[in-house]
N, CA, C and O atoms as a GROMACS GRO file, in nm:
protein
  604
    1MET      N    1   0.015  -0.657   1.372
    1MET     CA    2  -0.041  -0.533   1.320
    1MET      C    3  -0.189  -0.567   1.269
    1MET      O    4  -0.206  -0.658   1.187
    2TYR      N    5  -0.290  -0.496   1.318
    2TYR     CA    6  -0.430  -0.517   1.244
    2TYR      C    7  -0.432  -0.526   1.146
    2TYR      O    8  -0.479  -0.622   1.085
    3PHE      N    9  -0.358  -0.382   1.076
    3PHE     CA   10  -0.388  -0.275   0.964
    3PHE      C   11  -0.338  -0.396   0.823
    3PHE      O   12  -0.396  -0.403   0.714
    4ILE      N   13  -0.230  -0.471   0.862
    4ILE     CA   14  -0.154  -0.555   0.731
    4ILE      C   15  -0.127  -0.664   0.795
    4ILE      O   16  -0.104  -0.670   0.915
    5SER      N   17  -0.128  -0.773   0.703
    5SER     CA   18  -0.123  -0.920   0.729
    5SER      C   19  -0.044  -0.980   0.584
    5SER      O   20  -0.038  -0.929   0.472
    6GLU      N   21   0.002  -1.083   0.625
    6GLU     CA   22   0.061  -1.153   0.536
    6GLU      C   23   0.028  -1.215   0.402
    6GLU      O   24   0.118  -1.261   0.332
    7SER      N   25  -0.123  -1.219   0.357
    7SER     CA   26  -0.236  -1.206   0.261
    7SER      C   27  -0.227  -1.091   0.230
    7SER      O   28  -0.273  -1.086   0.116
    8ASN      N   29  -0.180  -0.948   0.274
    8ASN     CA   30  -0.194  -0.803   0.206
    8ASN      C   31  -0.056  -0.781   0.156
    8ASN      O   32  -0.021  -0.664   0.159
    9ILE      N   33   0.050  -0.886   0.099
    9ILE     CA   34   0.211  -0.860   0.143
    9ILE      C   35   0.230  -0.907  -0.036
    9ILE      O   36   0.202  -1.025  -0.055
   10PHE      N   37   0.261  -0.851  -0.126
   10PHE     CA   38   0.251  -0.884  -0.255
   10PHE      C   39   0.396  -0.851  -0.297
   10PHE      O   40   0.439  -0.739  -0.327
   11LEU      N   41   0.476  -0.984  -0.293
   11LEU     CA   42   0.660  -0.993  -0.368
   11LEU      C   43   0.619  -0.955  -0.513
   11LEU      O   44   0.500  -0.948  -0.544
   12ASN      N   45   0.700  -0.936  -0.585
   12ASN     CA   46   0.708  -0.941  -0.730
   12ASN      C   47   0.651  -0.937  -0.835
   12ASN      O   48   0.670  -1.004  -0.936
   13LYS      N   49   0.540  -0.814  -0.803
   13LYS     CA   50   0.398  -0.819  -0.908
   13LYS      C   51   0.451  -0.756  -0.977
   13LYS      O   52   0.518  -0.656  -0.948
   14PHE      N   53   0.424  -0.820  -1.124
   14PHE     CA   54   0.397  -0.757  -1.243
   14PHE      C   55   0.322  -0.624  -1.279
   14PHE      O   56   0.202  -0.640  -1.303
   15CYS      N   57   0.346  -0.557  -1.284
   15CYS     CA   58   0.248  -0.477  -1.346
   15CYS      C   59   0.266  -0.389  -1.474
   15CYS      O   60   0.372  -0.409  -1.532
   16LEU      N   61   0.205  -0.321  -1.515
   16LEU     CA   62   0.271  -0.252  -1.657
   16LEU      C   63   0.316  -0.117  -1.650
   16LEU      O   64   0.420  -0.062  -1.683
   17ASN      N   65   0.184  -0.070  -1.589
   17ASN     CA   66   0.146   0.120  -1.539
   17ASN      C   67   0.059   0.152  -1.390
   17ASN      O   68   0.004   0.066  -1.322
   18LYS      N   69   0.063   0.283  -1.364
   18LYS     CA   70  -0.055   0.288  -1.278
   18LYS      C   71  -0.155   0.214  -1.269
   18LYS      O   72  -0.174   0.141  -1.171
   19ASP      N   73  -0.264   0.226  -1.409
   19ASP     CA   74  -0.371   0.185  -1.423
   19ASP      C   75  -0.379   0.045  -1.395
   19ASP      O   76  -0.479   0.005  -1.335
   20ASP      N   77  -0.283  -0.041  -1.431
   20ASP     CA   78  -0.310  -0.154  -1.425
   20ASP      C   79  -0.306  -0.210  -1.248
   20ASP      O   80  -0.372  -0.293  -1.184
   21LEU      N   81  -0.177  -0.103  -1.207
   21LEU     CA   82  -0.165  -0.093  -1.060
   21LEU      C   83  -0.295  -0.127  -0.936
   21LEU      O   84  -0.327  -0.191  -0.836
   22PHE      N   85  -0.332  -0.035  -1.028
   22PHE     CA   86  -0.458   0.019  -0.951
   22PHE      C   87  -0.566  -0.050  -0.967
   22PHE      O   88  -0.648  -0.059  -0.876
   23ASP      N   89  -0.587  -0.115  -1.098
   23ASP     CA   90  -0.664  -0.226  -1.101
   23ASP      C   91  -0.649  -0.352  -1.039
   23ASP      O   92  -0.744  -0.430  -1.044
   24PHE      N   93  -0.531  -0.387  -0.973
   24PHE     CA   94  -0.474  -0.502  -0.928
   24PHE      C   95  -0.508  -0.445  -0.762
   24PHE      O   96  -0.547  -0.528  -0.680
   25LEU      N   97  -0.498  -0.357  -0.736
   25LEU     CA   98  -0.467  -0.312  -0.579
   25LEU      C   99  -0.664  -0.336  -0.567
   25LEU      O  100  -0.702  -0.418  -0.484
   26SER      N  101  -0.751  -0.274  -0.637
   26SER     CA  102  -0.891  -0.266  -0.644
   26SER      C  103  -0.948  -0.431  -0.656
   26SER      O  104  -1.036  -0.478  -0.585
   27LYS      N  105  -0.905  -0.473  -0.718
   27LYS     CA  106  -0.942  -0.657  -0.751
   27LYS      C  107  -0.914  -0.717  -0.595
   27LYS      O  108  -0.995  -0.772  -0.520
   28ILE      N  109  -0.776  -0.687  -0.574
   28ILE     CA  110  -0.714  -0.769  -0.458
   28ILE      C  111  -0.789  -0.735  -0.334
   28ILE      O  112  -0.804  -0.823  -0.248
   29SER      N  113  -0.846  -0.595  -0.313
   29SER     CA  114  -0.939  -0.557  -0.235
   29SER      C  115  -1.088  -0.630  -0.197
   29SER      O  116  -1.132  -0.645  -0.083
   30GLU      N  117  -1.144  -0.666  -0.307
   30GLU     CA  118  -1.244  -0.739  -0.329
   30GLU      C  119  -1.222  -0.887  -0.275
   30GLU      O  120  -1.303  -0.945  -0.203
   31ASN      N  121  -1.096  -0.942  -0.323
   31ASN     CA  122  -1.099  -1.045  -0.335
   31ASN      C  123  -1.035  -1.085  -0.164
   31ASN      O  124  -1.042  -1.197  -0.114
   32LEU      N  125  -0.982  -0.976  -0.106
   32LEU     CA  126  -0.965  -1.012   0.008
   32LEU      C  127  -1.035  -0.973   0.152
   32LEU      O  128  -0.995  -0.976   0.268
   33GLY      N  129  -1.172  -0.932   0.082
   33GLY     CA  130  -1.285  -0.898   0.170
   33GLY      C  131  -1.272  -0.782   0.202
   33GLY      O  132  -1.369  -0.740   0.266
   34ILE      N  133  -1.147  -0.670   0.175
   34ILE     CA  134  -1.185  -0.548   0.252
   34ILE      C  135  -1.249  -0.467   0.149
   34ILE      O  136  -1.211  -0.350   0.164
   35SER      N  137  -1.323  -0.478   0.060
   35SER     CA  138  -1.411  -0.380   0.004
   35SER      C  139  -1.509  -0.496  -0.095
   35SER      O  140  -1.482  -0.611  -0.132
   36ASN      N  141  -1.630  -0.408  -0.116
   36ASN     CA  142  -1.712  -0.534  -0.194
   36ASN      C  143  -1.770  -0.431  -0.331
   36ASN      O  144  -1.878  -0.429  -0.390
   37ASN      N  145  -1.676  -0.371  -0.343
   37ASN     CA  146  -1.687  -0.281  -0.501
   37ASN      C  147  -1.559  -0.244  -0.550
   37ASN      O  148  -1.512  -0.134  -0.521
   38ALA      N  149  -1.487  -0.339  -0.633
   38ALA     CA  150  -1.356  -0.302  -0.670
   38ALA      C  151  -1.336  -0.179  -0.790
   38ALA      O  152  -1.230  -0.118  -0.806
   39GLU      N  153  -1.450  -0.158  -0.862
   39GLU     CA  154  -1.449  -0.041  -0.933
   39GLU      C  155  -1.470   0.045  -0.839
   39GLU      O  156  -1.361   0.100  -0.856
   40ASP      N  157  -1.516   0.106  -0.753
   40ASP     CA  158  -1.511   0.215  -0.638
   40ASP      C  159  -1.413   0.226  -0.617
   40ASP      O  160  -1.361   0.335  -0.639
   41VAL      N  161  -1.334   0.112  -0.558
   41VAL     CA  162  -1.189   0.159  -0.512
   41VAL      C  163  -1.138   0.178  -0.603
   41VAL      O  164  -1.065   0.274  -0.575
   42LYS      N  165  -1.119   0.149  -0.721
   42LYS     CA  166  -1.003   0.218  -0.836
   42LYS      C  167  -1.030   0.318  -0.871
   42LYS      O  168  -0.938   0.377  -0.928
   43LYS      N  169  -1.189   0.403  -0.859
   43LYS     CA  170  -1.235   0.517  -0.895
   43LYS      C  171  -1.176   0.611  -0.751
   43LYS      O  172  -1.116   0.716  -0.774
   44GLY      N  173  -1.192   0.576  -0.639
   44GLY     CA  174  -1.125   0.631  -0.549
   44GLY      C  175  -0.974   0.661  -0.533
   44GLY      O  176  -0.929   0.768  -0.490
   45LEU      N  177  -0.894   0.545  -0.576
   45LEU     CA  178  -0.750   0.605  -0.567
   45LEU      C  179  -0.697   0.713  -0.659
   45LEU      O  180  -0.605   0.793  -0.642
   46PHE      N  181  -0.829   0.679  -0.821
   46PHE     CA  182  -0.799   0.746  -0.915
   46PHE      C  183  -0.865   0.939  -0.850
   46PHE      O  184  -0.837   1.052  -0.889
   47ASP      N  185  -0.906   0.916  -0.802
   47ASP     CA  186  -1.018   1.035  -0.717
   47ASP      C  187  -0.871   1.076  -0.665
   47ASP      O  188  -0.811   1.170  -0.719
   48ARG      N  189  -0.827   1.019  -0.582
   48ARG     CA  190  -0.700   1.080  -0.446
   48ARG      C  191  -0.605   1.139  -0.532
   48ARG      O  192  -0.551   1.246  -0.502
   49GLU      N  193  -0.579   1.076  -0.637
   49GLU     CA  194  -0.434   1.089  -0.693
   49GLU      C  195  -0.445   1.236  -0.802
   49GLU      O  196  -0.346   1.298  -0.841
   50LYS      N  197  -0.577   1.267  -0.836
   50LYS     CA  198  -0.576   1.400  -0.867
   50LYS      C  199  -0.604   1.522  -0.754
   50LYS      O  200  -0.626   1.640  -0.785
   51GLU      N  201  -0.600   1.477  -0.641
   51GLU     CA  202  -0.564   1.606  -0.528
   51GLU      C  203  -0.445   1.608  -0.535
   51GLU      O  204  -0.414   1.727  -0.539
   52GLY      N  205  -0.355   1.544  -0.539
   52GLY     CA  206  -0.229   1.538  -0.571
   52GLY      C  207  -0.114   1.412  -0.569
   52GLY      O  208  -0.140   1.295  -0.539
   53ASN      N  209   0.002   1.459  -0.602
   53ASN     CA  210   0.073   1.332  -0.597
   53ASN      C  211   0.069   1.249  -0.495
   53ASN      O  212   0.056   1.306  -0.386
   54THR      N  213   0.079   1.089  -0.490
   54THR     CA  214   0.107   1.014  -0.391
   54THR      C  215   0.239   0.969  -0.367
   54THR      O  216   0.270   0.912  -0.262
   55ILE      N  217   0.324   0.993  -0.466
   55ILE     CA  218   0.465   0.920  -0.446
   55ILE      C  219   0.526   1.006  -0.328
   55ILE      O  220   0.497   1.122  -0.298
   56ILE      N  221   0.613   0.925  -0.270
   56ILE     CA  222   0.676   0.991  -0.105
   56ILE      C  223   0.776   1.010  -0.115
   56ILE      O  224   0.832   1.072  -0.025
   57GLY      N  225   0.852   0.964  -0.235
   57GLY     CA  226   1.025   0.956  -0.243
   57GLY      C  227   1.087   0.843  -0.240
   57GLY      O  228   1.033   0.767  -0.160
   58ASP      N  229   1.194   0.790  -0.303
   58ASP     CA  230   1.290   0.663  -0.277
   58ASP      C  231   1.198   0.582  -0.360
   58ASP      O  232   1.199   0.464  -0.326
   59MET      N  233   1.089   0.619  -0.492
   59MET     CA  234   1.030   0.466  -0.540
   59MET      C  235   0.961   0.450  -0.461
   59MET      O  236   0.939   0.331  -0.438
   60ILE      N  237   0.892   0.547  -0.380
   60ILE     CA  238   0.799   0.477  -0.259
   60ILE      C  239   0.634   0.550  -0.320
   60ILE      O  240   0.636   0.665  -0.364
   61ALA      N  241   0.518   0.484  -0.317
   61ALA     CA  242   0.419   0.535  -0.346
   61ALA      C  243   0.320   0.463  -0.218
   61ALA      O  244   0.316   0.349  -0.171
   62MET      N  245   0.234   0.610  -0.182
   62MET     CA  246   0.108   0.517  -0.101
   62MET      C  247   0.004   0.595  -0.119
   62MET      O  248  -0.031   0.694  -0.056
   63PRO      N  249  -0.063   0.517  -0.252
   63PRO     CA  250  -0.219   0.560  -0.258
   63PRO      C  251  -0.331   0.555  -0.164
   63PRO      O  252  -0.336   0.507  -0.051
   64HIS      N  253  -0.370   0.581  -0.193
   64HIS     CA  254  -0.508   0.587  -0.035
   64HIS      C  255  -0.645   0.643  -0.112
   64HIS      O  256  -0.666   0.751  -0.169
   65ALA      N  257  -0.738   0.516  -0.090
   65ALA     CA  258  -0.898   0.592  -0.088
   65ALA      C  259  -0.973   0.536   0.002
   65ALA      O  260  -0.957   0.424   0.051
   66ARG      N  261  -1.062   0.619   0.025
   66ARG     CA  262  -1.173   0.595   0.125
   66ARG      C  263  -1.290   0.598   0.075
   66ARG      O  264  -1.328   0.671  -0.017
   67SER      N  265  -1.370   0.496   0.152
   67SER     CA  266  -1.513   0.478   0.041
   67SER      C  267  -1.631   0.407   0.139
   67SER      O  268  -1.609   0.344   0.242
   68GLU      N  269  -1.737   0.428   0.090
   68GLU     CA  270  -1.820   0.326   0.173
   68GLU      C  271  -1.830   0.203   0.091
   68GLU      O  272  -1.918   0.122   0.118
   69SER      N  273  -1.765   0.186   0.014
   69SER     CA  274  -1.759   0.010  -0.053
   69SER      C  275  -1.631  -0.043   0.074
   69SER      O  276  -1.627  -0.154   0.128
   70ILE      N  277  -1.558   0.046   0.091
   70ILE     CA  278  -1.420  -0.042   0.166
   70ILE      C  279  -1.510  -0.054   0.325
   70ILE      O  280  -1.572   0.033   0.387
   71LYS      N  281  -1.484  -0.208   0.357
   71LYS     CA  282  -1.521  -0.216   0.500
   71LYS      C  283  -1.462  -0.193   0.590
   71LYS      O  284  -1.520  -0.158   0.693
   72GLU      N  285  -1.309  -0.206   0.584
   72GLU     CA  286  -1.187  -0.239   0.708
   72GLU      C  287  -1.085  -0.148   0.678
   72GLU      O  288  -1.068  -0.123   0.558
   73LEU      N  289  -1.025  -0.102   0.746
   73LEU     CA  290  -0.944  -0.025   0.729
   73LEU      C  291  -0.817  -0.122   0.717
   73LEU      O  292  -0.802  -0.208   0.803
   74LYS      N  293  -0.705  -0.104   0.586
   74LYS     CA  294  -0.632  -0.188   0.574
   74LYS      C  295  -0.530  -0.139   0.500
   74LYS      O  296  -0.559  -0.030   0.450
   75VAL      N  297  -0.404  -0.184   0.470
   75VAL     CA  298  -0.280  -0.183   0.438
   75VAL      C  299  -0.277  -0.247   0.322
   75VAL      O  300  -0.355  -0.342   0.333
   76ILE      N  301  -0.230  -0.246   0.222
   76ILE     CA  302  -0.207  -0.378   0.080
   76ILE      C  303  -0.050  -0.323   0.057
   76ILE      O  304  -0.041  -0.202   0.036
   77LEU      N  305   0.074  -0.404   0.061
   77LEU     CA  306   0.189  -0.381   0.026
   77LEU      C  307   0.202  -0.425  -0.105
   77LEU      O  308   0.137  -0.524  -0.139
   78VAL      N  309   0.277  -0.366  -0.187
   78VAL     CA  310   0.310  -0.466  -0.303
   78VAL      C  311   0.455  -0.405  -0.362
   78VAL      O  312   0.480  -0.295  -0.411
   79LYS      N  313   0.531  -0.513  -0.339
   79LYS     CA  314   0.701  -0.505  -0.419
   79LYS      C  315   0.716  -0.540  -0.579
   79LYS      O  316   0.774  -0.643  -0.614
   80LEU      N  317   0.658  -0.447  -0.678
   80LEU     CA  318   0.648  -0.438  -0.802
   80LEU      C  319   0.813  -0.525  -0.838
   80LEU      O  320   0.915  -0.493  -0.776
   81GLU      N  321   0.812  -0.622  -0.934
   81GLU     CA  322   0.882  -0.703  -1.012
   81GLU      C  323   0.995  -0.651  -1.074
   81GLU      O  324   1.114  -0.684  -1.073
   82LYS      N  325   0.914  -0.535  -1.145
   82LYS     CA  326   1.000  -0.434  -1.211
   82LYS      C  327   0.938  -0.309  -1.183
   82LYS      O  328   0.820  -0.316  -1.151
   83PRO      N  329   1.010  -0.152  -1.187
   83PRO     CA  330   0.964  -0.032  -1.185
   83PRO      C  331   0.859   0.010  -1.263
   83PRO      O  332   0.873  -0.029  -1.379
   84ILE      N  333   0.774   0.065  -1.248
   84ILE     CA  334   0.658   0.159  -1.329
   84ILE      C  335   0.688   0.279  -1.333
   84ILE      O  336   0.759   0.330  -1.246
   85GLU      N  337   0.638   0.348  -1.439
   85GLU     CA  338   0.623   0.504  -1.427
   85GLU      C  339   0.472   0.549  -1.378
   85GLU      O  340   0.364   0.533  -1.435
   86TYR      N  341   0.506   0.618  -1.234
   86TYR     CA  342   0.389   0.613  -1.160
   86TYR      C  343   0.319   0.751  -1.229
   86TYR      O  344   0.198   0.758  -1.251
   87ASN      N  345   0.420   0.865  -1.261
   87ASN     CA  346   0.366   0.998  -1.284
   87ASN      C  347   0.463   1.009  -1.396
   87ASN      O  348   0.516   0.909  -1.445
   88LYS      N  349   0.483   1.115  -1.430
   88LYS     CA  350   0.524   1.150  -1.567
   88LYS      C  351   0.701   1.171  -1.544
   88LYS      O  352   0.765   1.275  -1.530
   89ASN      N  353   0.733   1.070  -1.545
   89ASN     CA  354   0.924   1.097  -1.541
   89ASN      C  355   0.928   1.054  -1.367
   89ASN      O  356   1.015   1.104  -1.295
   90GLU      N  357   0.840   0.972  -1.321
   90GLU     CA  358   0.869   0.921  -1.199
   90GLU      C  359   0.788   0.798  -1.197
   90GLU      O  360   0.670   0.775  -1.221
   91ASN      N  361   0.938   0.687  -1.143
   91ASN     CA  362   0.911   0.576  -1.129
   91ASN      C  363   0.867   0.526  -0.995
   91ASN      O  364   0.857   0.612  -0.908
   92ILE      N  365   0.838   0.404  -0.962
   92ILE     CA  366   0.831   0.357  -0.807
   92ILE      C  367   0.832   0.189  -0.809
   92ILE      O  368   0.781   0.140  -0.910
   93ASP      N  369   0.869   0.119  -0.734
   93ASP     CA  370   0.929  -0.018  -0.736
   93ASP      C  371   0.813  -0.071  -0.599
   93ASP      O  372   0.749  -0.176  -0.599
   94LEU      N  373   0.812   0.040  -0.487
   94LEU     CA  374   0.750  -0.028  -0.386
   94LEU      C  375   0.602   0.065  -0.354
   94LEU      O  376   0.599   0.188  -0.354
   95VAL      N  377   0.488  -0.022  -0.329
   95VAL     CA  378   0.335   0.041  -0.264
   95VAL      C  379   0.298   0.016  -0.171
   95VAL      O  380   0.295  -0.102  -0.135
   96TYR      N  381   0.257   0.111  -0.096
   96TYR     CA  382   0.219   0.124   0.028
   96TYR      C  383   0.047   0.163   0.017
   96TYR      O  384   0.024   0.282   0.041
   97SER      N  385  -0.066   0.084  -0.013
   97SER     CA  386  -0.187   0.104  -0.040
   97SER      C  387  -0.295   0.108   0.094
   97SER      O  388  -0.334   0.012   0.159
   98ILE      N  389  -0.327   0.240   0.110
   98ILE     CA  390  -0.392   0.229   0.241
   98ILE      C  391  -0.564   0.264   0.210
   98ILE      O  392  -0.608   0.366   0.156
   99LEU      N  393  -0.623   0.176   0.249
   99LEU     CA  394  -0.804   0.148   0.195
   99LEU      C  395  -0.870   0.182   0.309
   99LEU      O  396  -0.812   0.131   0.405
  100ALA      N  397  -0.974   0.252   0.344
  100ALA     CA  398  -1.025   0.298   0.458
  100ALA      C  399  -1.151   0.311   0.427
  100ALA      O  400  -1.194   0.343   0.316
  101PRO      N  401  -1.236   0.277   0.560
  101PRO     CA  402  -1.393   0.309   0.514
  101PRO      C  403  -1.409   0.482   0.540
  101PRO      O  404  -1.331   0.553   0.604
  102LEU      N  405  -1.506   0.513   0.487
  102LEU     CA  406  -1.535   0.691   0.496
  102LEU      C  407  -1.549   0.734   0.653
  102LEU      O  408  -1.575   0.851   0.683
  103LYS      N  409  -1.536   0.656   0.727
  103LYS     CA  410  -1.612   0.698   0.877
  103LYS      C  411  -1.474   0.660   0.961
  103LYS      O  412  -1.484   0.639   1.082
  104SER      N  413  -1.344   0.652   0.894
  104SER     CA  414  -1.262   0.585   0.993
  104SER      C  415  -1.166   0.710   1.015
  104SER      O  416  -1.045   0.687   1.005
  105ASN      N  417  -1.208   0.843   1.044
  105ASN     CA  418  -1.109   0.931   1.031
  105ASN      C  419  -0.971   0.926   1.149
  105ASN      O  420  -0.855   0.945   1.113
  106ASN      N  421  -1.006   0.901   1.276
  106ASN     CA  422  -0.918   0.916   1.355
  106ASN      C  423  -0.834   0.769   1.331
  106ASN      O  424  -0.712   0.773   1.316
  107GLU      N  425  -0.891   0.668   1.330
  107GLU     CA  426  -0.778   0.567   1.264
  107GLU      C  427  -0.706   0.578   1.167
  107GLU      O  428  -0.593   0.529   1.159
  108PHE      N  429  -0.788   0.678   1.040
  108PHE     CA  430  -0.692   0.663   0.925
  108PHE      C  431  -0.576   0.713   0.944
  108PHE      O  432  -0.479   0.650   0.901
  109ILE      N  433  -0.559   0.820   1.002
  109ILE     CA  434  -0.454   0.910   1.064
  109ILE      C  435  -0.371   0.839   1.133
  109ILE      O  436  -0.250   0.848   1.110
  110ASP      N  437  -0.426   0.747   1.241
  110ASP     CA  438  -0.315   0.680   1.295
  110ASP      C  439  -0.225   0.535   1.221
  110ASP      O  440  -0.121   0.478   1.252
  111ILE      N  441  -0.344   0.509   1.088
  111ILE     CA  442  -0.246   0.448   1.013
  111ILE      C  443  -0.145   0.500   0.939
  111ILE      O  444  -0.035   0.447   0.922
  112LEU      N  445  -0.192   0.629   0.884
  112LEU     CA  446  -0.101   0.682   0.812
  112LEU      C  447   0.008   0.710   0.820
  112LEU      O  448   0.086   0.716   0.726
  113SER      N  449   0.046   0.744   1.012
  113SER     CA  450   0.153   0.766   1.109
  113SER      C  451   0.200   0.652   1.093
  113SER      O  452   0.317   0.651   1.055
  114SER      N  453   0.162   0.578   1.104
  114SER     CA  454   0.244   0.405   1.142
  114SER      C  455   0.338   0.382   0.994
  114SER      O  456   0.456   0.350   0.977
  115VAL      N  457   0.226   0.415   0.903
  115VAL     CA  458   0.305   0.366   0.757
  115VAL      C  459   0.398   0.490   0.745
  115VAL      O  460   0.509   0.452   0.708
  116ALA      N  461   0.392   0.615   0.762
  116ALA     CA  462   0.479   0.667   0.721
  116ALA      C  463   0.643   0.641   0.814
  116ALA      O  464   0.755   0.655   0.766
  117SER      N  465   0.612   0.606   0.936
  117SER     CA  466   0.725   0.529   1.002
  117SER      C  467   0.798   0.399   0.978
  117SER      O  468   0.908   0.371   1.025
  118ILE      N  469   0.727   0.327   0.904
  118ILE     CA  470   0.742   0.196   0.791
  118ILE      C  471   0.854   0.261   0.746
  118ILE      O  472   0.962   0.269   0.804
  119VAL      N  473   0.804   0.331   0.584
  119VAL     CA  474   0.841   0.392   0.512
  119VAL      C  475   0.969   0.467   0.499
  119VAL      O  476   1.038   0.468   0.397
  120GLN      N  477   0.997   0.538   0.622
  120GLN     CA  478   1.101   0.646   0.640
  120GLN      C  479   1.240   0.537   0.675
  120GLN      O  480   1.357   0.568   0.654
  121ASP      N  481   1.197   0.410   0.730
  121ASP     CA  482   1.332   0.325   0.762
  121ASP      C  483   1.399   0.264   0.641
  121ASP      O  484   1.337   0.166   0.598
  122ASP      N  485   1.492   0.291   0.586
  122ASP     CA  486   1.585   0.241   0.453
  122ASP      C  487   1.615   0.136   0.524
  122ASP      O  488   1.602   0.042   0.445
  123GLU      N  489   1.648   0.094   0.624
  123GLU     CA  490   1.656  -0.055   0.629
  123GLU      C  491   1.568  -0.195   0.587
  123GLU      O  492   1.596  -0.309   0.552
  124LEU      N  493   1.426  -0.101   0.618
  124LEU     CA  494   1.314  -0.222   0.592
  124LEU      C  495   1.311  -0.217   0.443
  124LEU      O  496   1.306  -0.314   0.369
  125GLN      N  497   1.316  -0.063   0.400
  125GLN     CA  498   1.257  -0.102   0.241
  125GLN      C  499   1.384  -0.148   0.194
  125GLN      O  500   1.341  -0.208   0.096
  126THR      N  501   1.519  -0.168   0.188
  126THR     CA  502   1.592  -0.234   0.125
  126THR      C  503   1.556  -0.389   0.147
  126THR      O  504   1.565  -0.467   0.052
  127PHE      N  505   1.509  -0.441   0.292
  127PHE     CA  506   1.513  -0.540   0.326
  127PHE      C  507   1.350  -0.578   0.224
  127PHE      O  508   1.321  -0.697   0.221
  128ILE      N  509   1.303  -0.532   0.189
  128ILE     CA  510   1.179  -0.542   0.159
  128ILE      C  511   1.192  -0.538  -0.016
  128ILE      O  512   1.100  -0.594  -0.076
  129ARG      N  513   1.277  -0.488  -0.078
  129ARG     CA  514   1.331  -0.483  -0.190
  129ARG      C  515   1.394  -0.622  -0.270
  129ARG      O  516   1.385  -0.664  -0.386
  130ASN      N  517   1.462  -0.671  -0.142
  130ASN     CA  518   1.553  -0.790  -0.126
  130ASN      C  519   1.476  -0.896  -0.131
  130ASN      O  520   1.517  -1.006  -0.169
  131SER      N  521   1.342  -0.868  -0.088
  131SER     CA  522   1.278  -0.992  -0.077
  131SER      C  523   1.209  -1.098  -0.142
  131SER      O  524   1.162  -1.047  -0.244
  132LYS      N  525   1.175  -1.234  -0.135
  132LYS     CA  526   1.121  -1.273  -0.257
  132LYS      C  527   0.985  -1.344  -0.173
  132LYS      O  528   0.967  -1.321  -0.053
  133ASN      N  529   0.893  -1.430  -0.255
  133ASN     CA  530   0.769  -1.477  -0.219
  133ASN      C  531   0.826  -1.594  -0.111
  133ASN      O  532   0.924  -1.668  -0.120
  134GLY      N  533   0.716  -1.577   0.004
  134GLY     CA  534   0.766  -1.656   0.126
  134GLY      C  535   0.840  -1.599   0.226
  134GLY      O  536   0.862  -1.668   0.326
  135ASP      N  537   0.887  -1.476   0.219
  135ASP     CA  538   0.932  -1.355   0.285
  135ASP      C  539   0.825  -1.307   0.409
  135ASP      O  540   0.848  -1.275   0.526
  136GLU      N  541   0.734  -1.315   0.354
  136GLU     CA  542   0.586  -1.186   0.388
  136GLU      C  543   0.608  -1.220   0.556
  136GLU      O  544   0.574  -1.121   0.621
  137SER      N  545   0.648  -1.318   0.631
  137SER     CA  546   0.625  -1.299   0.754
  137SER      C  547   0.755  -1.236   0.834
  137SER      O  548   0.754  -1.183   0.945
  138LYS      N  549   0.870  -1.257   0.745
  138LYS     CA  550   0.987  -1.186   0.806
  138LYS      C  551   0.962  -1.040   0.764
  138LYS      O  552   1.026  -0.958   0.829
  139ILE      N  553   0.880  -0.991   0.666
  139ILE     CA  554   0.862  -0.846   0.656
  139ILE      C  555   0.745  -0.843   0.754
  139ILE      O  556   0.807  -0.775   0.836
  140LEU      N  557   0.659  -0.856   0.797
  140LEU     CA  558   0.578  -0.825   0.920
  140LEU      C  559   0.642  -0.792   1.057
  140LEU      O  560   0.628  -0.697   1.134
  141LEU      N  561   0.726  -0.919   1.060
  141LEU     CA  562   0.790  -0.871   1.193
  141LEU      C  563   0.914  -0.774   1.174
  141LEU      O  564   0.941  -0.714   1.277
  142LYS      N  565   0.985  -0.749   1.080
  142LYS     CA  566   1.087  -0.627   1.079
  142LYS      C  567   0.967  -0.511   1.057
  142LYS      O  568   1.003  -0.421   1.133
  143MET      N  569   0.874  -0.478   1.009
  143MET     CA  570   0.777  -0.399   1.060
  143MET      C  571   0.720  -0.362   1.135
  143MET      O  572   0.677  -0.247   1.142
  144GLU      N  573   0.694  -0.493   1.251
  144GLU     CA  574   0.653  -0.434   1.396
  144GLU      C  575   0.765  -0.389   1.472
  144GLU      O  576   0.745  -0.322   1.573
  145GLU      N  577   0.911  -0.424   1.426
  145GLU     CA  578   1.046  -0.402   1.520
  145GLU      C  579   1.038  -0.250   1.469
  145GLU      O  580   1.059  -0.165   1.556
  146VAL      N  581   1.013  -0.209   1.353
  146VAL     CA  582   1.027  -0.057   1.332
  146VAL      C  583   0.915   0.028   1.390
  146VAL      O  584   0.930   0.150   1.397
  147LEU      N  585   0.779  -0.044   1.441
  147LEU     CA  586   0.680   0.051   1.483
  147LEU      C  587   0.728   0.048   1.654
  147LEU      O  588   0.709   0.142   1.732
  148LYS      N  589   0.788  -0.070   1.688
  148LYS     CA  590   0.832  -0.060   1.841
  148LYS      C  591   0.928   0.065   1.901
  148LYS      O  592   0.927   0.131   2.005
  149ASN      N  593   1.016   0.063   1.775
  149ASN     CA  594   1.130   0.139   1.823
  149ASN      C  595   1.108   0.293   1.791
  149ASN      O  596   1.184   0.388   1.811
  150ASN      N  597   0.980   0.288   1.734
  150ASN     CA  598   0.965   0.445   1.705
  150ASN      C  599   0.837   0.494   1.779
  150ASN      O  600   0.773   0.595   1.747
  151ALA      N  601   0.804   0.400   1.892
  151ALA     CA  602   0.691   0.406   1.962
  151ALA      C  603   0.751   0.554   2.090
  151ALA      O  604   0.674   0.595   2.177
   0.00000   0.00000   0.00000
């Protein structure tokens, strides 16, 4: 899967709150070469949240941002060490963050659809929640299996 790799999967990440999570996502996007401006990515994530809640159910959030500072469309998966309050009275423990260049309209829709298929697979979400550091390649294989079965 070109939109996610082992280096984009973070298991048992400790975050205090949504701001801390978005700070991590934006900085890691710059460190991985996905973007060239962490602050711009963080602003994009918060701006998108103002448009509507990105919690998609079952303690899963899909924050996303589109920006000129994002160089390639990628997904970052974060399994939190402990659930955090994402919105008032709504906790999350899994995050699928989609970061996309501004001009990636069709590709962005395709990735959104693929991630939605992955998120809807309860067995996969349970596997991810039970995963430990070092299980990233197993997660990728299971994601590929889900996408193949839904093709």
